[in-house]
C-alpha positions in Angstrom: 25.2 1.9 57.0 28.1 2.1 54.6 28.8 5.3 52.7 28.2 5.2 48.9 31.4 5.9 47.0 32.0 6.6 43.2 34.8 4.7 41.7 36.1 6.4 38.5 37.9 3.3 37.3 36.6 1.3 34.4 36.4 -2.4 35.2 35.8 -5.5 33.0 32.1 -5.5 34.1 31.7 -2.0 32.8 33.2 -2.9 29.5 30.9 -6.1 29.2 27.9 -4.1 30.1 28.6 -1.5 27.4 29.3 -4.2 24.9 26.1 -6.0 25.6 24.1 -2.7 25.3 25.8 -1.9 22.0 25.3 -5.4 20.6 21.6 -5.3 21.7 21.1 -1.9 20.0 22.8 -3.1 16.7 20.8 -6.3 16.8 17.5 -4.4 17.4 18.4 -2.0 14.5 19.2 -4.8 12.1 15.9 -6.6 13.0 13.9 -3.4 12.4 15.6 -2.8 9.1 15.1 -6.4 8.0 11.4 -6.4 8.9 11.0 -3.2 7.0 12.6 -4.7 4.0 10.4 -7.7 4.2 7.3 -5.6 4.6 8.3 -3.5 1.6 8.7 -6.6 -0.5 5.4 -8.0 0.7 3.7 -4.7 -0.2 5.3 -4.8 -3.6 4.0 -8.4 -4.2 0.5 -7.5 -3.0 0.4 -4.4 -5.2 1.5 -6.5 -8.2 -1.2 -9.1 -7.4 -3.8 -6.4 -7.2 -2.6 -4.9 -10.5 -2.8 -8.3 -12.2 -6.3 -9.0 -10.8 -7.4 -5.6 -11.9 -6.1 -6.3 -15.4 -7.8 -9.6 -15.5 -11.0 -8.0 -14.2 -10.8 -5.3 -16.9 -10.4 -7.9 -19.6 -13.4 -9.9 -18.3 -15.5 -6.8 -18.2 -14.6 -5.9 -21.7 -15.6 -9.4 -22.8 -18.9 -9.2 -20.9 -19.6 -5.8 -22.5 -19.0 -7.2 -26.0 -21.3 -10.1 -25.3 -24.0 -7.8 -23.9 -23.7 -5.6 -27.0 -24.1 -8.7 -29.2 -27.2 -9.8 -27.3 -28.6 -6.4 -27.6 -28.1 -6.3 -31.3 -29.6 -9.8 -31.7 -32.6 -8.8 -29.5 -33.1 -5.6 -31.7 -33.1 -7.8 -34.8 -35.6 -10.3 -33.2 -37.8 -7.4 -32.1 -37.9 -6.1 -35.7 -38.7 -9.6 -37.0 -41.4 -10.0 -34.4 -43.0 -6.6 -35.4 -43.0 -7.8 -39.0 -44.6 -11.0 -38.2 -47.2 -9.3 -36.1 -47.9 -6.9 -38.9 -48.3 -9.9 -41.3 -50.7 -11.6 -38.9 -52.7 -8.4 -38.6 -53.0 -8.2 -42.4 -54.0 -11.8 -42.6 -56.6 -11.4 -39.9 -57.9 -8.3 -41.7 -58.3 -10.3 -44.9 -60.0 -13.2 -43.1 -62.5 -10.7 -41.6 -63.2 -9.4 -45.1 -63.7 -12.9 -46.4 -65.9 -14.0 -43.5 -68.2 -10.9 -43.7 -69.0 -11.4 -47.4 -72.1 -13.5 -47.9 
């Protein structure tokens, strides 16, 4: 079996190997940085979309609240009118009873 020996000389193969490792490391680093930048931009777009939809939702809710308030006011007015009509009918019925009981 041959003896293993260490050769302290730098060969072309050693230089190519170091260059490939460095190029791979730089490429990997650039890929990570680019993906991080893309993700940051996507997050910013998503946050803007969420803020826009939240503003739209708030406007819609304000519109619904205004309509509900208007319906409540109209219902209160109708309820008051209905009580007045019921009171009038009660008076008319009372007068009819007085008239019908008289001989």
